[in-house]
Backbone as a ProteinNet text record, in pm:
[ID]
protein_1_A
[PRIMARY]
XXXXXXXXXXXXXXXXXXXXXXXXXXXXXXXXXXXXXXXXXXXXXXXXXXXXXXXXXXXXXXXXXXXXXXXXXXXXXXXXXXXXXXXXXXXXXXXXXXXXXXXXXXXXXXXXXXXXXXXXXXXXXXXXXXXXXXXXXXXXXXXXXXXXXXXXXXXXXXXXXXXXXXXXXXXXXXXXXXXXXXXXXXXXXXXXXXXXXXXXXXXXXXXXXXXXXXXXXXXXXXXXXXXXXXXXXXXXXXXXXXXXXXXXXXXXX
[TERTIARY]
1429	1266.2	1229	1163.7	1129.3	971.2	883.7	747.1	703.2	652.8	578.2	438.9	387	226.8	167.3	62.5	-20.2	-95.8	-78	-153.6	-256.4	-396.9	-507.4	-513.7	-442.9	-440.2	-370.6	-281.2	-186.1	-230.8	-361.5	-401.3	-318	-246.8	-156.2	-221.4	-183	-210.3	-68.6	-7.1	119.2	95.8	148	161.6	224.6	184.3	292.7	305.6	254.7	262.3	384.9	482.3	622	596.1	512.2	498.4	437	352.1	251.7	350	451	532.1	657.9	681.2	759.2	726.9	575.6	488.8	497.7	479.5	431.2	571	680.2	827.4	861.7	814.9	847.2	769	668.2	575.9	640.7	738.8	808.9	878.3	864.6	920.1	1074.2	1052.4	1195.4	1270.3	1184.8	1247.6	1306.1	1265.8	1312.4	1387.9	1405.4	1497.3	1541	1643.2	1692	1659.2	1608	1601.4	1429.6	1427.6	1290.8	1281.6	1141.2	1112.1	1004.7	1008.9	903.6	839.8	699.6	611	587.9	582.8	513.1	582.8	715.2	781.6	725.2	705.4	633.6	745.9	730.4	820.9	935.8	921.7	1016.8	992	841.6	820.4	862.3	809.2	854.1	1004.1	1025.6	1186	1295.1	1261.8	1363	1377.7	1248.3	1285	1355.8	1328.3	1384.8	1525.3	1578.2	1718.3	1796.5	1729.8	1786.7	1811	1760.5	1786.6	1901.3	2028.1	2122.8	2120.9	2066.4	2064	1982.5	1888.1	1807.9	1897.5	1860	1879.9	1758.2	1752	1642.8	1632.4	1532.8	1528.1	1377.1	1357.9	1221.7	1184.8	1035.3	1004.4	904.1	901.2	809.6	795.4	668.6	620.9	645.1	613.7	593.6	722.8	775.9	887.7	918.7	835.8	851.5	900.9	823.1	897.8	1014.7	1060.4	1211.3	1309.4	1280.9	1371.9	1380.7	1257	1293.5	1346	1328.3	1403.5	1562.5	1585.8	1728.6	1778.6	1725.6	1767.7	1793.1	1688.7	1673.3	1733.3	1746.1	1791.8	1917.8	2049.5	2128.5	2198.7	2139.9	2190.6	2090.2	2002.7	1933.8	1983.5	2099.3	2170.2	2160	2123.9	2092.9	2009.7	1930.7	1821.5	1673.6	1685.4	1550.4	1510.3	1394.6	1365.1	1251.9	1257.9	1168.1	1073.7	971.3	895.3	755.8	676.3	554.8	563.1	540.6	568.6	490.7	357.7	279.8	313.5	416.9	482.5	622.3	681	811.1	813.9	954.2	961.1	1038.1	950.6	1007.7	1139.2	1173.7	1288.8	1409.1	1398.4	1514.3	1544.7	1475.1	1493.6	1601	1610.3	1683.7	1725.9	1861.1	1887.6	1832	1713.4	1655.4	1517.6	1474.8	1348.5	1360.4	1224.5	1243.7	1096	1102.9	973.7	922.6	768	737.1	674.1	686.6	623.8	584.7	466.7	420.2	295.1	272.7	155.7	85.3	14.9	-48.7	-120.2	-125.9	-241.2	-360.8	-474.7	-598.5	-646.2	-628.4	-690.7	-622.4	-509.5	-452.2	-393	-465.2	-401.7	-447.7	-577	-603.5	-513.6	-481.7	-356.6	-242.6	-190.3	-72.9	-75	-205.5	-205.6	-206.5	-262.4	-257.4	-114.5	-28.7	85.6	179.4	183.9	209.7	218.6	81.5	24.9	114.2	128.4	169.6	337.6	385.3	528	548.1	456.8	445.1	570.1	633.7	724.4	864	871.2	993.8	965.9	823.7	774.3	728.8	817	757.8	682.1	671.1	600.4	603.1	456.5	416	357.4	394.7	336.9	292.8	185.7	114	-6.3	-16.7	-132.8	-220.3	-336.7	-428.6	-590.1	-686.4	-800.3	-853.3	-915.7	-972.8	-1068.5	-1161.9	-1233.1	-1169.8	-1073.7	-1014	-943.7	-873.6	-799	-893	-1005	-1093.2	-1159.9	-1170.9	-1210.7	-1101.9	-976.9	-865.1	-850.8	-883.7	-868.8	-1004.3	-1112	-1230.1	-1246.3	-1316.8	-1347.8	-1492.8	-1504.5	-1604.3	-1738	-1836.8	-1972.8	-1991.5	-1896.8	-1917.5	-1933.2	-2005.5	-2037.6	-1913.4	-1823.4	-1686.7	-1581.9	-1625.8	-1534.3	-1546.8	-1419.5	-1423.3	-1321	-1289.7	-1175	-1036.9	-993.5	-873.3	-865.9	-974.3	-961.7	-905.9	-967.8	-957.7	-814.3	-786.7	-623.7	-523.8	-551.8	-411.2	-407.8	-539.4	-501.1	-492.4	-500.6	-438.4	-302.6	-222.4	-87.2	4.7	-91.3	-35	-132.4	-57.3	-120.8	-167.9	-283.3	-297.3	-335.4	-284.5	-334.7	-358.5	-462	-516.9	-451.8	-357	-269.6	-343	-367.8	-424	-483.1	-581.6	-647.3	-607.1	-568.1	-520.3	-617.6	-645.9	-731.3	-707.2	-787.5	-775	-686.8	-679.5	-609.9	-476.4	-399.9	-269.4	-191	-279.5	-223.3	-250.7	-173.1	-161.2	-191.6	-310.8	-439.6	-519.7	-607.3	-656.4	-770.6	-756.7	-853.3	-983.9	-1090.6	-1222.6	-1270.4	-1180.3	-1197.3	-1069.9	-1111.9	-996.9	-914.9	-784	-693.3	-667.8	-593.9	-558.6	-434.8	-350.6	-220.7	-232.5	-214.8	-218.2	-77.6	-61.2	58.5	14.5	108.5	91.6	229.1	219.3	317.5	299.6	405.9	388.1	390.7	289.2	251.9	358.5	415.6	503.1	468.3	359.4	296.5	227.1	289	233.1	109.1	36.5	-81.4	-25.3	63.3	130.3	53.1	-43.7	-118.4	-238.5	-242.8	-356.2	-316.4	-363.1	-332	-358.2	-272.2	-274.4	-328.9	-312.4	-356.3	-515.1	-556	-679.5	-762.6	-709.6	-759.7	-809.5	-707.1	-747.1	-881.2	-867	-980.3	-1129.5	-1111.8	-1237.5	-1292.4	-1192.7	-1241.5	-1287.6	-1229.9	-1285	-1415.9	-1429.1	-1553.6	-1639.5	-1633.2	-1741.4	-1791.4	-1701	-1717.9	-1778.2	-1727.2	-1778.7	-1936.2	-1980.3	-2145.9	-2162.8	-2155.1	-2148.8	-2293.1	-2388.4	-2522.3	-2576.5	-2512.5	-2546.9	-2479	-2576.1	-2500.2	-2377.1	-2314.1	-2186.3	-2175.2	-2320.6	-2325.8	-2342.9	-2392.8	-2416	-2296.3	-2233.8	-2137.5	-2010.3	-1993.1	-1867.1	-1897.1	-2014.1	-2053.4	-1972.7	-1912.4	-1801	-1682.6	-1642.8	-1512.6	-1552.3	-1647.6	-1677.8	-1826.1	-1860.8	-2014.5	-2053.3	-1961.7	-2018	-1963.2	-2021.5	-1963.7	-2002.2	-1913.2	-1922.1	-2074.1	-2126.2	-2282.2	-2291.5	-2174.2	-2180	-2144.8	-2118.3	-2094	-2199.4	-2275.8	-2363.8	-2454.1	-2511.1	-2612.3	-2525.4	-2429.9	-2344.1	-2317.2	-2320.6	-2265.3	-2120.2	-2045.3	-1906.2	-1856.5	-1943	-1895.7	-1939.5	-1990.6	-2003.4	-1860.6	-1780.7	-1663.2	-1541.6	-1516.6	-1372	-1265.3	-1153.1	-1039.9	-977.3	-976.2	-941.9	-1061.1	-1196.1	-1283.6	-1269.5	-1218.5	-1199.3	-1082.5	-980.3	-867.2	-917.7	-996.2	-1053.9	-1144.2	-1215.5	-1317.3	-1212	-1112.7	-1019.4	-955.9	-919.8	-868.4	-970.4	-1084.5	-1205.1	-1214.9	-1222	-1252	-1144.6	-1022.8	-898.8	-903.7	-938.2	-970	-1036.7
-191.5	-175.6	-51.8	52.8	165.2	163.8	33.9	39.5	-82.4	-68	-229.2	-210.6	-314.9	-315.3	-352.9	-279.2	-324.2	-429.7	-558.1	-665.1	-678.9	-693.9	-707.2	-822.8	-960	-1087.8	-1056.7	-955.8	-937.3	-841.2	-779.3	-641.3	-541.9	-514.3	-437.5	-290.1	-171.3	-17.7	50.1	88.6	143.2	311.3	330.6	461	572.3	653.2	759.7	894.2	902.6	1030.4	1011.8	1089.2	1045.2	1138.9	1223.3	1301.5	1186	1146.5	1016.5	919.2	872.3	764.8	791.5	913.7	962.1	999	1016.4	1018.3	893	763.1	624.8	598.1	610.4	583.9	657	761.4	846.3	799.3	728	688.9	554.7	519.1	388.7	432.1	403.4	427.1	347.5	232.6	161	151.9	149.6	155.1	27.3	-94.3	-211.9	-301.8	-232.3	-283.6	-208.6	-216.8	-150.9	-221.8	-349.9	-424.1	-400.7	-390.8	-371	-433.6	-493.7	-583.4	-510.9	-468.2	-422.7	-542.2	-527.5	-653.3	-565	-635.4	-568.5	-431.7	-408.9	-283.1	-241.4	-304.6	-261.7	-190.8	-77.3	14	94.3	61.7	111.8	255	294.7	427.6	479.6	335.6	354.8	313.3	213.8	169.4	287.9	358.8	493.1	546.2	575.5	648.8	575.7	445.4	355.7	350.2	349.6	339.4	476	553	707.9	697.4	608.8	622.2	526.9	569.1	497.8	388.5	422.9	320.4	178.3	208.6	90.1	-40.1	-146.5	-256	-302.6	-286.5	-289.8	-416.2	-492.5	-618.8	-589.5	-661	-634.9	-788	-807.2	-941.8	-903.5	-950.7	-941.7	-1048.8	-1072.2	-1196.2	-1170.6	-1034.8	-1001	-993.2	-1052.3	-1081.7	-951	-905.3	-753	-662.8	-661.5	-562.3	-586.3	-734.2	-757.3	-719.1	-739.6	-683.1	-526	-454	-315.2	-265	-332.5	-278.9	-324.8	-436.3	-466.9	-370.5	-336.9	-230.8	-79.8	-38.7	99.6	116.1	13.1	29.7	-81.7	-42.8	-145.5	-159.9	-59.6	-93.5	-195.7	-261.8	-361.6	-496.1	-482.9	-602.1	-726	-834.9	-924.5	-931.4	-815.3	-788.5	-787.5	-845.6	-868.5	-1016.6	-1037.2	-1185.5	-1187.3	-1268.7	-1282.2	-1412.3	-1405.3	-1501.6	-1450.6	-1537.4	-1506.8	-1481	-1363.7	-1333.7	-1440.6	-1471.7	-1573.5	-1705.4	-1755.1	-1914	-1897.9	-1790.3	-1780.9	-1808.6	-1894.3	-1890.8	-1741.9	-1669.2	-1532.5	-1530.8	-1631	-1642.3	-1625.5	-1662.2	-1652.9	-1534.4	-1439.5	-1307.6	-1212.3	-1218.9	-1148.5	-1233.3	-1177.6	-1243.9	-1160.3	-1221.2	-1144.6	-1063.4	-958.9	-908.3	-822.9	-777.9	-679.9	-619.3	-492.9	-423.8	-459.9	-435.6	-465	-319	-303.7	-208.5	-236	-168.6	-198.6	-144.2	-127.7	-90.2	-236.3	-304.1	-424	-436.1	-541.8	-570.4	-600.6	-514.9	-521.5	-687.4	-752.3	-914	-1003.8	-959.6	-1067.2	-999.5	-873.7	-791.5	-881.6	-934.7	-1028.3	-1147.4	-1192.1	-1295.9	-1274.2	-1159.3	-1094.6	-1074.4	-1016.7	-1002.2	-1114.9	-1256.3	-1367.8	-1411	-1388.3	-1422	-1350.4	-1220.5	-1150.2	-1194.5	-1223	-1283	-1404.3	-1488.2	-1616.8	-1593.5	-1472.9	-1453.8	-1324.8	-1304.1	-1182.9	-1157.1	-1263.8	-1266.2	-1197.2	-1191.9	-1156.3	-999.9	-966.6	-858.7	-730.3	-650.5	-566	-423.3	-420.3	-310.3	-336.2	-264.4	-290.5	-137.2	-65.9	15.1	3.5	9	-54.3	38.2	31.4	108.6	-20.9	-12.6	-101.2	-26.7	-118	-51.8	10.8	125.1	184.1	104.3	39.4	-22.7	-154.7	-214.7	-296.5	-230.3	-100.2	-49.7	5.5	26.6	63.9	-62.5	-174.2	-294.9	-344.2	-330	-403.1	-307	-157.9	-59.2	-56.1	-114.7	-112.4	-130.7	-82.8	-110.9	-202.1	-272.5	-363.1	-296.8	-368.9	-282.6	-227	-221	-182.9	-304.8	-282.6	-394.6	-447.3	-348.2	-368	-465.3	-458.8	-540.4	-684	-763.5	-904.7	-949.3	-1087.6	-1152.6	-1094.7	-1000.2	-958.2	-833.6	-785.3	-670.3	-729.1	-837.2	-879.8	-929	-1010.9	-1093.3	-1002.4	-907.2	-789.8	-737.8	-663.4	-580.7	-650.8	-798.2	-872.6	-839.9	-856.6	-827.7	-701	-621.2	-476.2	-361	-252.9	-128.9	-78.2	-55.3	5.2	107.4	194.3	335.2	358.7	423.1	464.1	611.6	604.7	726.9	839.5	802	872.2	814.6	878.4	827.8	887.4	783.8	822.9	807.7	899.7	912.8	859.2	793	683.4	757.3	890.7	961.1	945.9	904.7	898.5	751.5	661.7	539.7	549.4	430.1	383.1	240.6	179.4	259	279	392.2	446.9	332.6	271.6	191.1	250.1	163.6	200.9	263.2	217.5	268.8	361.3	406.3	484.1	404	438.3	368.8	427.1	354	432.5	359	440.7	375.9	369.9	256.4	215.7	166.1	194.7	151.5	56.7	-49.3	-146.4	-175.6	-166.6	-158.2	-264.5	-349.2	-481.6	-422.5	-490.1	-465.6	-508.3	-399.5	-447	-588.7	-574	-667.1	-786.5	-892	-1002.7	-1064.7	-1139.2	-1203.5	-1349	-1358.7	-1472.9	-1559.1	-1510.7	-1582.5	-1658.3	-1645.6	-1685.7	-1776.5	-1886.6	-1988.6	-1917.8	-1866.9	-1811.2	-1871.7	-1994.9	-2086.8	-2099.8	-2116.2	-2148.7	-2001.9	-1894.7	-1766.2	-1751.3	-1772	-1774	-1858.9	-1971.4	-2063.9	-2011.8	-1946.1	-1892.7	-1791.5	-1695.9	-1575.3	-1602.2	-1703.1	-1760.7	-1820.2	-1917.1	-1985.1	-1902.4	-1774.8	-1679.2	-1602.2	-1560.4	-1454	-1517.3	-1657.7	-1736.1	-1762.2	-1753.7	-1760.8	-1604.9	-1506.7	-1397.6	-1344.8	-1390.4	-1357.6	-1438.8	-1534.8	-1638	-1600.7	-1624.3	-1621.6	-1698.1	-1662.4	-1756.8	-1879.9	-1903.3	-2013.3	-2132.7	-2077.4	-2169.6	-2162.4	-2056.4	-2037.2	-2150.7	-2103	-2188.9	-2310.1	-2382	-2507.1	-2626.2	-2600.1	-2700.4	-2694.1	-2587.7	-2591.9	-2637.4	-2591.7	-2612.5	-2623	-2738	-2738.3	-2643.4	-2611.1	-2500.9	-2361.6	-2260	-2116.3	-2057.6	-1987.5	-1920.6	-1836	-1843.6	-1744.5	-1619	-1544.7	-1410.7	-1369.4	-1494.9	-1456.6	-1528.2	-1619	-1693.7	-1628	-1541.6	-1456.7	-1335.5	-1329	-1189.5	-1275.2	-1171.8	-1180	-1142.2	-1194.7	-1167.1	-1031.4	-928.3	-809.7	-726.8	-776.9	-713.6	-730.9	-825.9	-851.9	-767.8	-685.9	-626.4	-738.6	-682.2	-771.7	-846.3	-758.2	-812.7	-912.3	-891.8	-1003.5	-1127.1	-1123.2	-1232	-1308.4	-1226.1	-1315.9	-1364.2	-1316	-1367.1	-1485.3	-1490.2	-1566.4	-1706	-1680.9	-1803.2	-1867.5	-1779.6	-1805.5	-1912.6	-1868.6	-1927.4	-2054.4	-2086.3	-2199.3	-2295.8	-2226.5	-2333	-2419.4	-2369.8	-2409.9	-2537.9
-1446.8	-1425.4	-1345.9	-1404	-1334.9	-1291.8	-1313.2	-1284.7	-1217.9	-1125.3	-1076.9	-1073.3	-1146.3	-1189	-1031.5	-992.3	-854.2	-888.8	-830.3	-867.2	-773.2	-804.8	-716.8	-645.3	-700.7	-630.4	-493.5	-504.3	-385.5	-302.6	-329.2	-266.3	-259.3	-359.9	-376.2	-396.9	-306.3	-338.5	-279	-399.4	-365.7	-291.9	-185.8	-144.8	-217.9	-267.8	-336.1	-282.1	-174	-79.1	41.2	-9.8	76.4	183.5	220	344.3	451.7	381.3	449.1	511.3	390.6	414.3	541.6	549.7	642.2	780.9	758.5	893.3	969.2	860.2	918.4	971.4	898.2	946.3	1095.6	1089.1	1197.3	1321.9	1302.8	1413.7	1509.4	1460.8	1525.2	1623.8	1743	1864.9	1883.9	1859.7	1877.9	1996.2	2094.7	2236.8	2271.8	2221.8	2244	2159.1	2034.4	1933.7	1817.8	1745	1640.5	1520.5	1511.6	1441.7	1385.6	1234.3	1176.2	1044.1	1051.1	951.4	847.7	738.9	665.8	569.8	596.5	522.5	398.6	275.8	150.7	112.8	106	60.3	-72.5	-150.6	-290.9	-355.5	-378	-439.2	-349.1	-227.3	-145.7	-84.1	-93	-40	113.2	175.7	314.4	352.6	280.3	279.5	286	186.8	175.4	299.4	357.3	495	602.5	616.5	705.3	685.5	583.3	531.6	571.4	582.8	644.1	773.1	849.7	1012.2	1013.7	1058.9	1051.5	1175.2	1274.2	1385.5	1360.9	1239.8	1238.3	1149.6	1179	1108.4	1023.6	889.3	822.8	729.4	733	647.5	593.7	467	397	354.6	362.7	302.6	188.1	83.4	-7	-103	-135	-198.7	-375.9	-408	-560	-600.8	-736.4	-796.4	-844.5	-912.9	-975.9	-883.1	-762.4	-668.5	-612	-609.1	-550.7	-665.8	-787.5	-895.1	-890	-868.3	-832.6	-710.1	-611.3	-499.5	-491.1	-593.9	-584.1	-688.7	-785	-874	-812.6	-719.2	-668.5	-538.1	-472.6	-328.2	-315.6	-380.2	-338.7	-193.3	-138	39	77.5	3.5	73	34.6	-33.3	-76.3	35	6.4	122.9	207.4	208.9	306.5	279.5	125.7	74.3	90.9	186.2	190.1	68.4	-40.1	-144.7	-85.6	-34.8	26.1	80.2	94.7	167.9	321.1	381.8	518.9	626.4	556.8	630.8	640.4	570.7	560.4	617.7	680.8	721	874.6	899.1	1025.9	1101.4	1182	1183	1288.2	1363.5	1430.2	1336.5	1215.7	1123.2	1080.5	1090.9	1028.1	1104.2	1222.5	1314.8	1419.6	1493.1	1615.7	1738.5	1782.9	1886.2	1842.1	1915.5	1866.9	1749.3	1693.1	1591.1	1574.5	1537.7	1523.7	1382.7	1344.6	1230.6	1177.6	1036.7	982	844.6	800.6	645.1	624.7	488.1	427	401.8	495.6	490	387.3	296.2	203.2	275.7	195.8	286.6	298.6	189.4	186.3	287.6	344.7	455.8	568.7	602.5	713.2	862.2	846.7	973.3	983.7	886.6	885.2	933.7	896.2	936.1	1094	1153	1281.3	1368.2	1308.3	1391	1395.2	1291.7	1269.8	1368.2	1371.2	1487	1635.4	1634.6	1784.7	1846	1710	1738.9	1782.7	1730.5	1751.6	1832.6	1908.9	2000.5	2085.4	2150	2229.1	2167.6	2032.2	1963.5	1883.3	1886.2	1812.9	1917.1	1966.2	2083.8	2002.9	1889.4	1826.4	1670.6	1659.3	1503.2	1468	1357	1306.2	1152.9	1125.7	1002.4	952.3	816.3	763.7	704.2	733.8	689.9	640.6	609.3	607.5	740	712.7	819.8	898.5	832.7	907.2	1000.3	940.3	1025	1134.2	1106.7	1211.8	1326.1	1306.6	1403.2	1484.6	1399.9	1454.6	1576.1	1543.7	1617.7	1741.2	1733.8	1836.4	1929.7	1888.7	1948.4	2083.9	2164.3	2305.9	2306.9	2435.3	2438.9	2445.3	2407.9	2392	2276.2	2163.8	2048.2	1946.3	1840.8	1727.7	1670.3	1681	1579.8	1687.7	1802.5	1898.9	1860	1836.1	1808.7	1843.8	1783.6	1812.5	1812.1	1717.1	1706.3	1801.6	1823.9	1916.3	2062.3	2119.2	2230.4	2231.2	2133.7	2135.6	2132.5	2038.7	2027.7	2167	2203.3	2323.7	2456.1	2452.1	2553.6	2576.5	2483.4	2473.5	2434.8	2376.1	2303.1	2357.6	2359.4	2373.1	2237.1	2181.8	2055.7	2050.6	1947.6	1916.7	1772	1745.5	1608.4	1594.7	1501.1	1484.6	1380.8	1283.5	1157.6	1045.7	993.1	882.7	737.7	647.7	513.4	389.6	321.6	211.1	92.8	17.3	-112	-189.4	-230.3	-331.6	-341.9	-235.2	-196.8	-257.8	-304.9	-349.6	-514.8	-550.1	-688.2	-678.2	-733.6	-774.3	-637.6	-637.5	-530.8	-461.4	-335.4	-296.8	-294	-271.1	-270.7	-127.3	-13.8	118.7	160.2	294	353	429.3	455.2	523.5	643.7	758.1	877.6	924.7	1001.1	1062.6	1212.9	1253	1383.3	1436	1596.2	1648.2	1748.7	1752.5	1873.4	1941.5	2079.9	2169.5	2259.6	2266.3	2365.8	2498.9	2574	2713.1	2791.9	2895.7	2983.5	3052.3	3094.1	3208.7	3112.9	3134.2	3044.9	3087.7	3017	3054.4	3115.6	3222.6	3245.2	3342.9	3401	3501.2	3442.6	3294.9	3210.8	3108.4	3091	2972.9	2860.2	2794.3	2669	2555.7	2534.6	2411.4	2448.6	2570.5	2618.5	2602.9	2645.6	2599.9	2455.8	2352.8	2234	2204.2	2250.8	2225.4	2285.3	2390.7	2460.2	2391.7	2333.5	2273.5	2144.8	2057.1	1920.5	1936.6	2047.9	2048.8	2074.2	2167.5	2220	2086.5	2009.8	1886.2	1768.9	1769.3	1647.1	1651.8	1789.5	1782	1873.2	1814.1	1877.2	1961.1	1875.2	1919.5	2034.1	2041.2	2162.8	2305.7	2399	2538.6	2552.2	2659.4	2677.7	2726.1	2801.7	2827.7	2723.3	2611	2484.3	2393.8	2391.3	2294.4	2344.3	2473.9	2531.6	2578.7	2553.2	2597.4	2552.4	2424.3	2378.3	2453.2	2502.1	2609.1	2750.5	2819.7	2945.6	2951.8	3046.4	3089.9	3148.7	3262.6	3376.8	3358.2	3310.3	3285.4	3431.2	3473	3584.9	3583.3	3686.1	3681.6	3639.1	3692	3641.1	3488.8	3408.5	3285.4	3187.9	3237	3184.1	3078.4	3102.5	3021.5	2920.1	2954.4	2882.5	2731.6	2640.2	2489.3	2509.1	2421.7	2409.2	2391.3	2300.2	2311	2453.1	2539.1	2669.9	2760.1	2726.8	2827.8	2755.9	2868.9	2851.9	2838.7	2763.5	2756.3	2896.5	3013	3139.5	3187.8	3145.1	3183.7	3107.7	2977.3	2902.6	2992.4	3020	3098.1	3227.1	3285.4	3429.7	3403.8	3292.3	3248.8	3215.9	3126.9	3102.2	3213.7	3325.7	3446.3	3505.8	3522.2	3586.3	3519	3382	3318.9	3326.5	3346.6	3322.7	3479.8	3590	3725.2	3729.4
[MASK]
+++++++++++++++++++++++++++++++++++++++++++++++++++++++++++++++++++++++++++++++++++++++++++++++++++++++++++++++++++++++++++++++++++++++++++++++++++++++++++++++++++++++++++++++++++++++++++++++++++++++++++++++++++++++++++++++++++++++++++++++++++++++++++++

């Protein structure tokens, strides 16, 4: 099989520019691990550059049967390292012994779900380098006070240092998407949010942003009757990540 058809149902847009692919792979720092999992390799444009780095132990997870056949035929060195499955439904502990970095050209339609899966497994994922829709990249890297600031901005920034690396134009994909893309890097923070109930933090952030136009005294009423007075009249986008953590600690007591 020399050709893989991009499927709209899977949100596939195959990168064809090898210089950009090399730049994405070169953005991996790999300071904590030599294990790398690529999500959605497609036709292997990133994979080929990952395989050129001898120090890396590479596995790929791919849901598309056509892509799996293509990768098996064109990358024999991937033998026994292709996981033909839906990443979102996998137990990530089973991929490697220990920690691993994640890389990939994330399908636009499930990029948020991938990030929530990464958050659930943050203890074993020290680094992520990914390409996604520019709008989503800007949103997760957004600072408080901006309209783009939301649930994923707060939760990802609670555990990772995020860096918007570069923008990618539409014309380097097959088929070209209708929007620009961007590459971002997430590196796990050394200082954990250990002094905060992390499950409760997620509940506080989601409850606040699910009614983002309301003041916190109203949006968080379902979690606690009494909101600390200094937070009562604020709206969620006004709180920094550290303030959300502080609020979670106050509400936990």
